[in-house]
N, C-alpha and C positions, 0 to 999 in steps of 0.2 A: 828321591822318589823313583821307584822302579816297580817292575812287575805289572800285574793286572789290577787296575783300579776297580772300584765298585761300579761297573757299567750295567749291572743286571737290571736296573730300573728302566732301562731304555730298550726300545725294540730293535735298534740297529745302530751301527757305527759307520761313520765315514772315516777311512784311514787315508791320510795323505802321505805320499812317498815320492820324492823327486829322484830320478835316476837317469843315467846316460841314455841317449836315443838308441844306441845299439842293443841295449838289453831290455828296454821297456816292454816291447811286445811279448817277448818270451816270459817275462815275469808275470805280466797280465794273464797270459794263457795258462801258465802253471797254476796261479792262484784260483782261477775260475775252474780249470780242469780238475783240480784236486778238491774242489768243493769248499775251499776256504773263503771264497768270495763269490757273491752272486753276479757281480758285474764290476768291471774295471774300466773307467774312462781314462783316456790318455790325451793330454794336451801339451803342446809345446810351451815352454816357459824359459825366460832368461833369469837365471839365479845369480845373485851377488851374495857372497858369504866370505867369512874369514876362516882360513884353515891353516894351521901350523904357522901362525903369525903373518900370513900373507892374505891380501885382499884378492879374491878370485871372482871371476865372472864366467859362467858356462851356460851353454844352451842345453837344456835337459827336457825330459818329459815328466810332467806331473801326473802321477797315478792317483786317481780318486777311486778308492776301493770301498765297495759296499759289502759289509759283513755283519755278523751278529756278535753280541758280547760273548756268547758261548764259544765262538770260533776265534776270538781275538788272540789268545795266547799262542795257538798253533799258527795262525797267520803271521804274527810277529816273528816267531822262530823261523818260519819258512822264508819270509822276506829277508831276514838276516843271512840265510844260507845262499839265497839267489842273488843278492845285491852285491855289486863289486866294491862299494865304498866301505872303508874301515868303520865309519860311523854313519850309517844310512839314516835319512830323515824318516821317522815312523811316528806319525802323530795321529792319535785317535780322537775323533770328535763325536760325542753322543748325538744321536738323532732323537729329538724330543717329540716329533710328530711326523706323520707322513700318510700317504694314501694307504688305506687298510689293505687293498688288494696287492699293492706293490710290496708292502712289508710282509704280508703272508707269503708271497712268492719268494722274497729274499730269505725268509726263514726256512722255507721248504727246500730250496736248492742248496742251502748251506748246512742243512741238518746232517749230522754224522752218518745216519743211515739213509741217505738220499736215494730215492727210487726214481730212475729216469722215466718210468712209465707213468708217474704221477702227473696229472694234467697241470699242476702248479709248476712243473719243471720247465715248461716252455716260457718264453719271454711274455710278460704281461702285455696286454693290449690296451 
């Protein structure tokens, strides 16, 4: 299973990505600044995983990235270039419902032809 699944029936996606503390803020700023994400939340997590036959435990930042199905492929490619891990966690979860105003804002700020003068470009209240 690879590539972009059929997310087009959903208004938005939550993309989860765990990364080292040292790069989390930069990745979040790049994704939002480049219009690939409307918002990125960062939360500290303790991750336990198996890598190359070893059990590993690390403190990381979990990025909760809000984007649209139309921007997912570009966001995934950009995450892979920004992320220091050989195999970064990139998991997309479809949003099945949400605040109409929030979803409209999310769509507006991630639209490829985003206009910063658009009133929807500001954070929703």
